[in-house]
N, CA, C, O and CB atoms as a CASP TS submission, in Angstrom:
PFRMAT TS
TARGET T0000
AUTHOR 0000-0000-0000
METHOD Language model
MODEL 1
PARENT N/A
ATOM      1  N   MET     1      41.371  50.084  48.413  1.00  0.00           N
ATOM      2  CA  MET     1      40.777  49.164  49.359  1.00  0.00           C
ATOM      3  C   MET     1      40.311  47.889  48.664  1.00  0.00           C
ATOM      4  O   MET     1      40.087  46.858  49.298  1.00  0.00           O
ATOM      5  CB  MET     1      39.616  49.829  50.081  1.00  0.00           C
ATOM      6  N   ARG     2      40.174  47.987  47.369  1.00  0.00           N
ATOM      7  CA  ARG     2      39.730  46.811  46.624  1.00  0.00           C
ATOM      8  C   ARG     2      40.700  45.662  46.875  1.00  0.00           C
ATOM      9  O   ARG     2      41.914  45.831  46.757  1.00  0.00           O
ATOM     10  CB  ARG     2      39.624  47.121  45.101  1.00  0.00           C
ATOM     11  N   GLY     3      40.185  44.538  47.209  1.00  0.00           N
ATOM     12  CA  GLY     3      41.009  43.384  47.510  1.00  0.00           C
ATOM     13  C   GLY     3      41.300  43.225  48.987  1.00  0.00           C
ATOM     14  O   GLY     3      41.574  42.117  49.448  1.00  0.00           O
ATOM     15  N   MET     4      41.244  44.321  49.741  1.00  0.00           N
ATOM     16  CA  MET     4      41.507  44.270  51.176  1.00  0.00           C
ATOM     17  C   MET     4      40.220  44.045  51.967  1.00  0.00           C
ATOM     18  O   MET     4      40.220  43.371  52.997  1.00  0.00           O
ATOM     19  CB  MET     4      42.188  45.561  51.637  1.00  0.00           C
ATOM     20  N   LEU     5      39.131  44.616  51.472  1.00  0.00           N
ATOM     21  CA  LEU     5      37.842  44.515  52.153  1.00  0.00           C
ATOM     22  C   LEU     5      36.781  44.012  51.186  1.00  0.00           C
ATOM     23  O   LEU     5      36.858  44.236  49.978  1.00  0.00           O
ATOM     24  CB  LEU     5      37.429  45.877  52.747  1.00  0.00           C
ATOM     25  N   ASP     6      35.817  43.348  51.730  1.00  0.00           N
ATOM     26  CA  ASP     6      34.628  42.994  50.968  1.00  0.00           C
ATOM     27  C   ASP     6      33.699  44.200  51.071  1.00  0.00           C
ATOM     28  O   ASP     6      32.927  44.307  52.024  1.00  0.00           O
ATOM     29  CB  ASP     6      33.940  41.658  51.506  1.00  0.00           C
ATOM     30  N   LEU     7      33.769  45.101  50.103  1.00  0.00           N
ATOM     31  CA  LEU     7      33.074  46.388  50.196  1.00  0.00           C
ATOM     32  C   LEU     7      31.573  46.256  50.364  1.00  0.00           C
ATOM     33  O   LEU     7      30.945  47.137  50.952  1.00  0.00           O
ATOM     34  CB  LEU     7      33.359  47.204  48.978  1.00  0.00           C
ATOM     35  N   GLN     8      30.983  45.190  49.870  1.00  0.00           N
ATOM     36  CA  GLN     8      29.547  44.996  50.011  1.00  0.00           C
ATOM     37  C   GLN     8      29.152  44.591  51.424  1.00  0.00           C
ATOM     38  O   GLN     8      28.037  44.877  51.860  1.00  0.00           O
ATOM     39  CB  GLN     8      29.071  43.956  49.033  1.00  0.00           C
ATOM     40  N   ASN     9      30.054  43.929  52.144  1.00  0.00           N
ATOM     41  CA  ASN     9      29.696  43.376  53.446  1.00  0.00           C
ATOM     42  C   ASN     9      30.500  43.923  54.622  1.00  0.00           C
ATOM     43  O   ASN     9      30.091  43.750  55.770  1.00  0.00           O
ATOM     44  CB  ASN     9      29.851  41.912  53.405  1.00  0.00           C
ATOM     45  N   GLU    10      31.626  44.574  54.368  1.00  0.00           N
ATOM     46  CA  GLU    10      32.494  44.998  55.463  1.00  0.00           C
ATOM     47  C   GLU    10      32.615  46.508  55.625  1.00  0.00           C
ATOM     48  O   GLU    10      33.122  46.964  56.650  1.00  0.00           O
ATOM     49  CB  GLU    10      33.845  44.427  55.262  1.00  0.00           C
ATOM     50  N   LEU    11      32.180  47.281  54.677  1.00  0.00           N
ATOM     51  CA  LEU    11      32.360  48.722  54.759  1.00  0.00           C
ATOM     52  C   LEU    11      31.023  49.421  54.542  1.00  0.00           C
ATOM     53  O   LEU    11      30.426  49.343  53.468  1.00  0.00           O
ATOM     54  CB  LEU    11      33.401  49.203  53.727  1.00  0.00           C
ATOM     55  N   LYS    12      30.575  50.098  55.578  1.00  0.00           N
ATOM     56  CA  LYS    12      29.315  50.827  55.488  1.00  0.00           C
ATOM     57  C   LYS    12      29.574  52.254  55.963  1.00  0.00           C
ATOM     58  O   LYS    12      30.246  52.455  56.975  1.00  0.00           O
ATOM     59  CB  LYS    12      28.182  50.134  56.336  1.00  0.00           C
ATOM     60  N   VAL    13      29.055  53.234  55.253  1.00  0.00           N
ATOM     61  CA  VAL    13      29.217  54.631  55.627  1.00  0.00           C
ATOM     62  C   VAL    13      27.879  55.346  55.490  1.00  0.00           C
ATOM     63  O   VAL    13      26.986  54.916  54.760  1.00  0.00           O
ATOM     64  CB  VAL    13      30.299  55.316  54.756  1.00  0.00           C
ATOM     65  N   ALA    14      27.776  56.441  56.213  1.00  0.00           N
ATOM     66  CA  ALA    14      26.618  57.336  56.139  1.00  0.00           C
ATOM     67  C   ALA    14      25.296  56.586  56.304  1.00  0.00           C
ATOM     68  O   ALA    14      25.104  55.871  57.288  1.00  0.00           O
ATOM     69  CB  ALA    14      26.622  58.082  54.811  1.00  0.00           C
ATOM     70  N   GLU    15      24.404  56.745  55.360  1.00  0.00           N
ATOM     71  CA  GLU    15      23.061  56.181  55.481  1.00  0.00           C
ATOM     72  C   GLU    15      23.096  54.667  55.674  1.00  0.00           C
ATOM     73  O   GLU    15      22.378  54.124  56.514  1.00  0.00           O
ATOM     74  CB  GLU    15      22.235  56.526  54.249  1.00  0.00           C
ATOM     75  N   GLU    16      23.926  53.999  54.898  1.00  0.00           N
ATOM     76  CA  GLU    16      23.996  52.544  55.001  1.00  0.00           C
ATOM     77  C   GLU    16      24.471  52.112  56.394  1.00  0.00           C
ATOM     78  O   GLU    16      23.966  51.135  56.947  1.00  0.00           O
ATOM     79  CB  GLU    16      24.934  51.981  53.920  1.00  0.00           C
ATOM     80  N   PHE    17      25.440  52.837  56.960  1.00  0.00           N
ATOM     81  CA  PHE    17      25.963  52.522  58.287  1.00  0.00           C
ATOM     82  C   PHE    17      24.902  52.701  59.363  1.00  0.00           C
ATOM     83  O   PHE    17      24.667  51.798  60.166  1.00  0.00           O
ATOM     84  CB  PHE    17      27.169  53.394  58.600  1.00  0.00           C
ATOM     85  N   TRP    18      24.253  53.880  59.380  1.00  0.00           N
ATOM     86  CA  TRP    18      23.285  54.168  60.443  1.00  0.00           C
ATOM     87  C   TRP    18      22.031  53.311  60.328  1.00  0.00           C
ATOM     88  O   TRP    18      21.474  52.885  61.340  1.00  0.00           O
ATOM     89  CB  TRP    18      22.902  55.637  60.414  1.00  0.00           C
ATOM     90  N   ASP    19      21.589  53.060  59.113  1.00  0.00           N
ATOM     91  CA  ASP    19      20.430  52.190  58.935  1.00  0.00           C
ATOM     92  C   ASP    19      20.758  50.745  59.325  1.00  0.00           C
ATOM     93  O   ASP    19      19.881  50.013  59.784  1.00  0.00           O
ATOM     94  CB  ASP    19      19.942  52.247  57.479  1.00  0.00           C
ATOM     95  N   PHE    20      22.014  50.335  59.146  1.00  0.00           N
ATOM     96  CA  PHE    20      22.445  49.008  59.581  1.00  0.00           C
ATOM     97  C   PHE    20      22.439  48.916  61.109  1.00  0.00           C
ATOM     98  O   PHE    20      21.995  47.914  61.669  1.00  0.00           O
ATOM     99  CB  PHE    20      23.850  48.689  59.029  1.00  0.00           C
ATOM    100  N   LEU    21      22.929  49.960  61.782  1.00  0.00           N
ATOM    101  CA  LEU    21      22.962  49.961  63.251  1.00  0.00           C
ATOM    102  C   LEU    21      21.573  50.033  63.859  1.00  0.00           C
ATOM    103  O   LEU    21      21.276  49.349  64.838  1.00  0.00           O
ATOM    104  CB  LEU    21      23.793  51.123  63.755  1.00  0.00           C
ATOM    105  N   GLY    22      20.733  50.861  63.277  1.00  0.00           N
ATOM    106  CA  GLY    22      19.380  51.046  63.814  1.00  0.00           C
ATOM    107  C   GLY    22      18.394  50.222  63.026  1.00  0.00           C
ATOM    108  O   GLY    22      18.257  49.012  63.206  1.00  0.00           O
ATOM    109  N   ARG    23      17.726  50.911  62.161  1.00  0.00           N
ATOM    110  CA  ARG    23      16.776  50.272  61.264  1.00  0.00           C
ATOM    111  C   ARG    23      16.589  51.213  60.089  1.00  0.00           C
ATOM    112  O   ARG    23      17.189  52.288  60.049  1.00  0.00           O
ATOM    113  CB  ARG    23      15.408  49.952  61.980  1.00  0.00           C
ATOM    114  N   GLN    24      15.772  50.821  59.146  1.00  0.00           N
ATOM    115  CA  GLN    24      15.535  51.679  57.992  1.00  0.00           C
ATOM    116  C   GLN    24      15.061  53.046  58.470  1.00  0.00           C
ATOM    117  O   GLN    24      14.242  53.139  59.384  1.00  0.00           O
ATOM    118  CB  GLN    24      14.499  51.043  57.029  1.00  0.00           C
ATOM    119  N   GLU    25      15.566  54.085  57.861  1.00  0.00           N
ATOM    120  CA  GLU    25      15.226  55.487  58.153  1.00  0.00           C
ATOM    121  C   GLU    25      15.975  56.074  59.354  1.00  0.00           C
ATOM    122  O   GLU    25      15.746  57.232  59.701  1.00  0.00           O
ATOM    123  CB  GLU    25      13.746  55.601  58.397  1.00  0.00           C
ATOM    124  N   THR    26      16.863  55.307  59.998  1.00  0.00           N
ATOM    125  CA  THR    26      17.619  55.833  61.142  1.00  0.00           C
ATOM    126  C   THR    26      18.458  57.032  60.726  1.00  0.00           C
ATOM    127  O   THR    26      18.500  58.037  61.435  1.00  0.00           O
ATOM    128  CB  THR    26      18.522  54.742  61.746  1.00  0.00           C
ATOM    129  N   TYR    27      19.126  56.934  59.582  1.00  0.00           N
ATOM    130  CA  TYR    27      19.982  58.024  59.113  1.00  0.00           C
ATOM    131  C   TYR    27      19.166  59.297  58.907  1.00  0.00           C
ATOM    132  O   TYR    27      19.580  60.374  59.337  1.00  0.00           O
ATOM    133  CB  TYR    27      20.691  57.628  57.804  1.00  0.00           C
ATOM    134  N   GLN    28      18.022  59.185  58.259  1.00  0.00           N
ATOM    135  CA  GLN    28      17.181  60.363  58.025  1.00  0.00           C
ATOM    136  C   GLN    28      16.679  60.954  59.329  1.00  0.00           C
ATOM    137  O   GLN    28      16.593  62.174  59.469  1.00  0.00           O
ATOM    138  CB  GLN    28      16.000  60.004  57.131  1.00  0.00           C
ATOM    139  N   GLN    29      16.346  60.096  60.284  1.00  0.00           N
ATOM    140  CA  GLN    29      15.905  60.577  61.593  1.00  0.00           C
ATOM    141  C   GLN    29      17.017  61.350  62.292  1.00  0.00           C
ATOM    142  O   GLN    29      16.763  62.384  62.909  1.00  0.00           O
ATOM    143  CB  GLN    29      15.447  59.404  62.469  1.00  0.00           C
ATOM    144  N   LEU    30      18.253  60.851  62.198  1.00  0.00           N
ATOM    145  CA  LEU    30      19.388  61.563  62.793  1.00  0.00           C
ATOM    146  C   LEU    30      19.591  62.926  62.139  1.00  0.00           C
ATOM    147  O   LEU    30      19.831  63.917  62.829  1.00  0.00           O
ATOM    148  CB  LEU    30      20.666  60.727  62.666  1.00  0.00           C
ATOM    149  N   LEU    31      19.496  62.980  60.819  1.00  0.00           N
ATOM    150  CA  LEU    31      19.630  64.269  60.129  1.00  0.00           C
ATOM    151  C   LEU    31      18.555  65.244  60.584  1.00  0.00           C
ATOM    152  O   LEU    31      18.837  66.422  60.805  1.00  0.00           O
ATOM    153  CB  LEU    31      19.552  64.076  58.607  1.00  0.00           C
ATOM    154  N   ASP    32      17.329  64.764  60.726  1.00  0.00           N
ATOM    155  CA  ASP    32      16.225  65.613  61.161  1.00  0.00           C
ATOM    156  C   ASP    32      16.462  66.136  62.574  1.00  0.00           C
ATOM    157  O   ASP    32      16.192  67.303  62.860  1.00  0.00           O
ATOM    158  CB  ASP    32      14.903  64.842  61.099  1.00  0.00           C
ATOM    159  N   ILE    33      16.962  65.281  63.450  1.00  0.00           N
ATOM    160  CA  ILE    33      17.243  65.684  64.834  1.00  0.00           C
ATOM    161  C   ILE    33      18.322  66.752  64.858  1.00  0.00           C
ATOM    162  O   ILE    33      18.170  67.766  65.539  1.00  0.00           O
ATOM    163  CB  ILE    33      17.675  64.468  65.687  1.00  0.00           C
ATOM    164  N   PHE    34      19.415  66.542  64.123  1.00  0.00           N
ATOM    165  CA  PHE    34      20.492  67.536  64.084  1.00  0.00           C
ATOM    166  C   PHE    34      19.995  68.861  63.538  1.00  0.00           C
ATOM    167  O   PHE    34      20.400  69.921  64.017  1.00  0.00           O
ATOM    168  CB  PHE    34      21.659  67.030  63.237  1.00  0.00           C
ATOM    169  N   GLU    35      19.125  68.813  62.544  1.00  0.00           N
ATOM    170  CA  GLU    35      18.584  70.048  61.983  1.00  0.00           C
ATOM    171  C   GLU    35      17.736  70.791  63.021  1.00  0.00           C
ATOM    172  O   GLU    35      17.886  72.000  63.195  1.00  0.00           O
ATOM    173  CB  GLU    35      17.746  69.744  60.729  1.00  0.00           C
ATOM    174  N   ARG    36      16.847  70.066  63.708  1.00  0.00           N
ATOM    175  CA  ARG    36      15.987  70.706  64.714  1.00  0.00           C
ATOM    176  C   ARG    36      16.800  71.304  65.853  1.00  0.00           C
ATOM    177  O   ARG    36      16.538  72.424  66.289  1.00  0.00           O
ATOM    178  CB  ARG    36      14.983  69.699  65.273  1.00  0.00           C
ATOM    179  N   VAL    37      17.784  70.557  66.331  1.00  0.00           N
ATOM    180  CA  VAL    37      18.629  71.053  67.424  1.00  0.00           C
ATOM    181  C   VAL    37      19.426  72.273  66.950  1.00  0.00           C
ATOM    182  O   VAL    37      19.568  73.253  67.681  1.00  0.00           O
ATOM    183  CB  VAL    37      19.592  69.935  67.932  1.00  0.00           C
ATOM    184  N   GLY    38      19.938  72.203  65.736  1.00  0.00           N
ATOM    185  CA  GLY    38      20.691  73.332  65.188  1.00  0.00           C
ATOM    186  C   GLY    38      19.849  74.590  65.088  1.00  0.00           C
ATOM    187  O   GLY    38      20.322  75.686  65.388  1.00  0.00           O
ATOM    188  N   ILE    39      18.609  74.436  64.668  1.00  0.00           N
ATOM    189  CA  ILE    39      17.706  75.595  64.574  1.00  0.00           C
ATOM    190  C   ILE    39      17.393  76.127  65.971  1.00  0.00           C
ATOM    191  O   ILE    39      17.428  77.335  66.206  1.00  0.00           O
ATOM    192  CB  ILE    39      16.388  75.212  63.833  1.00  0.00           C
ATOM    193  N   GLU    40      17.090  75.221  66.888  1.00  0.00           N
ATOM    194  CA  GLU    40      16.727  75.625  68.247  1.00  0.00           C
ATOM    195  C   GLU    40      17.881  76.307  68.977  1.00  0.00           C
ATOM    196  O   GLU    40      17.667  77.265  69.721  1.00  0.00           O
ATOM    197  CB  GLU    40      16.265  74.418  69.040  1.00  0.00           C
ATOM    198  N   LEU    41      19.082  75.827  68.771  1.00  0.00           N
ATOM    199  CA  LEU    41      20.246  76.354  69.498  1.00  0.00           C
ATOM    200  C   LEU    41      21.125  77.256  68.635  1.00  0.00           C
ATOM    201  O   LEU    41      22.277  77.515  68.983  1.00  0.00           O
ATOM    202  CB  LEU    41      21.080  75.209  70.036  1.00  0.00           C
ATOM    203  N   ARG    42      20.597  77.729  67.530  1.00  0.00           N
ATOM    204  CA  ARG    42      21.400  78.508  66.578  1.00  0.00           C
ATOM    205  C   ARG    42      22.131  79.666  67.227  1.00  0.00           C
ATOM    206  O   ARG    42      23.331  79.834  67.015  1.00  0.00           O
ATOM    207  CB  ARG    42      20.523  79.034  65.476  1.00  0.00           C
ATOM    208  N   GLN    43      21.436  80.462  68.008  1.00  0.00           N
ATOM    209  CA  GLN    43      22.077  81.638  68.606  1.00  0.00           C
ATOM    210  C   GLN    43      23.183  81.229  69.573  1.00  0.00           C
ATOM    211  O   GLN    43      24.259  81.827  69.578  1.00  0.00           O
ATOM    212  CB  GLN    43      21.038  82.503  69.333  1.00  0.00           C
ATOM    213  N   GLU    44      22.926  80.227  70.377  1.00  0.00           N
ATOM    214  CA  GLU    44      23.934  79.740  71.319  1.00  0.00           C
ATOM    215  C   GLU    44      25.166  79.201  70.574  1.00  0.00           C
ATOM    216  O   GLU    44      26.299  79.442  70.988  1.00  0.00           O
ATOM    217  CB  GLU    44      23.333  78.641  72.223  1.00  0.00           C
ATOM    218  N   ILE    45      24.941  78.488  69.500  1.00  0.00           N
ATOM    219  CA  ILE    45      26.043  77.957  68.694  1.00  0.00           C
ATOM    220  C   ILE    45      26.822  79.103  68.062  1.00  0.00           C
ATOM    221  O   ILE    45      28.052  79.098  68.081  1.00  0.00           O
ATOM    222  CB  ILE    45      25.513  76.995  67.601  1.00  0.00           C
ATOM    223  N   ASN    46      26.123  80.081  67.504  1.00  0.00           N
ATOM    224  CA  ASN    46      26.781  81.238  66.896  1.00  0.00           C
ATOM    225  C   ASN    46      27.599  82.010  67.922  1.00  0.00           C
ATOM    226  O   ASN    46      28.724  82.422  67.640  1.00  0.00           O
ATOM    227  CB  ASN    46      25.747  82.160  66.252  1.00  0.00           C
ATOM    228  N   ASP    47      27.041  82.206  69.107  1.00  0.00           N
ATOM    229  CA  ASP    47      27.760  82.917  70.164  1.00  0.00           C
ATOM    230  C   ASP    47      29.029  82.179  70.562  1.00  0.00           C
ATOM    231  O   ASP    47      30.073  82.794  70.776  1.00  0.00           O
ATOM    232  CB  ASP    47      26.862  83.106  71.385  1.00  0.00           C
ATOM    233  N   TYR    48      28.935  80.866  70.660  1.00  0.00           N
ATOM    234  CA  TYR    48      30.101  80.063  71.035  1.00  0.00           C
ATOM    235  C   TYR    48      31.216  80.208  70.003  1.00  0.00           C
ATOM    236  O   TYR    48      32.367  80.456  70.361  1.00  0.00           O
ATOM    237  CB  TYR    48      29.710  78.585  71.186  1.00  0.00           C
ATOM    238  N   PHE    49      30.875  80.052  68.719  1.00  0.00           N
ATOM    239  CA  PHE    49      31.902  80.108  67.685  1.00  0.00           C
ATOM    240  C   PHE    49      32.377  81.528  67.400  1.00  0.00           C
ATOM    241  O   PHE    49      33.454  81.707  66.832  1.00  0.00           O
ATOM    242  CB  PHE    49      31.382  79.487  66.417  1.00  0.00           C
ATOM    243  N   ALA    50      31.605  82.534  67.778  1.00  0.00           N
ATOM    244  CA  ALA    50      32.026  83.918  67.595  1.00  0.00           C
ATOM    245  C   ALA    50      33.278  84.217  68.411  1.00  0.00           C
ATOM    246  O   ALA    50      34.062  85.093  68.046  1.00  0.00           O
ATOM    247  CB  ALA    50      30.899  84.875  67.987  1.00  0.00           C
ATOM    248  N   LYS    51      33.470  83.500  69.504  1.00  0.00           N
ATOM    249  CA  LYS    51      34.673  83.693  70.330  1.00  0.00           C
ATOM    250  C   LYS    51      35.932  83.346  69.560  1.00  0.00           C
ATOM    251  O   LYS    51      37.015  83.829  69.891  1.00  0.00           O
ATOM    252  CB  LYS    51      34.595  82.844  71.600  1.00  0.00           C
ATOM    253  N   TYR    52      35.804  82.526  68.548  1.00  0.00           N
ATOM    254  CA  TYR    52      36.967  82.044  67.803  1.00  0.00           C
ATOM    255  C   TYR    52      37.094  82.686  66.425  1.00  0.00           C
ATOM    256  O   TYR    52      37.967  82.316  65.639  1.00  0.00           O
ATOM    257  CB  TYR    52      36.893  80.544  67.654  1.00  0.00           C
ATOM    258  N   ASN    53      36.231  83.636  66.138  1.00  0.00           N
ATOM    259  CA  ASN    53      36.276  84.327  64.865  1.00  0.00           C
ATOM    260  C   ASN    53      37.374  85.382  64.923  1.00  0.00           C
ATOM    261  O   ASN    53      37.228  86.400  65.601  1.00  0.00           O
ATOM    262  CB  ASN    53      34.902  84.966  64.526  1.00  0.00           C
ATOM    263  N   LEU    54      38.464  85.140  64.218  1.00  0.00           N
ATOM    264  CA  LEU    54      39.628  86.007  64.317  1.00  0.00           C
ATOM    265  C   LEU    54      39.783  86.905  63.103  1.00  0.00           C
ATOM    266  O   LEU    54      40.909  87.248  62.742  1.00  0.00           O
ATOM    267  CB  LEU    54      40.871  85.180  64.499  1.00  0.00           C
ATOM    268  N   GLN    55      38.711  87.289  62.473  1.00  0.00           N
ATOM    269  CA  GLN    55      38.811  88.118  61.271  1.00  0.00           C
ATOM    270  C   GLN    55      39.225  89.510  61.611  1.00  0.00           C
ATOM    271  O   GLN    55      39.360  90.350  60.721  1.00  0.00           O
ATOM    272  CB  GLN    55      37.505  88.146  60.524  1.00  0.00           C
TER
END
């Protein structure tokens, strides 16, 4: 990608991307939300994916 993009100004991923869209700490807040939802809905998520467990 070197030469095709200005990596400092045109390509943002993960924390840099989300903090750019929102504000500082947006990425960490999203991770915290996903963790809380995952814990709260763990059994429902496990039940859903158990349907596809073909062991």
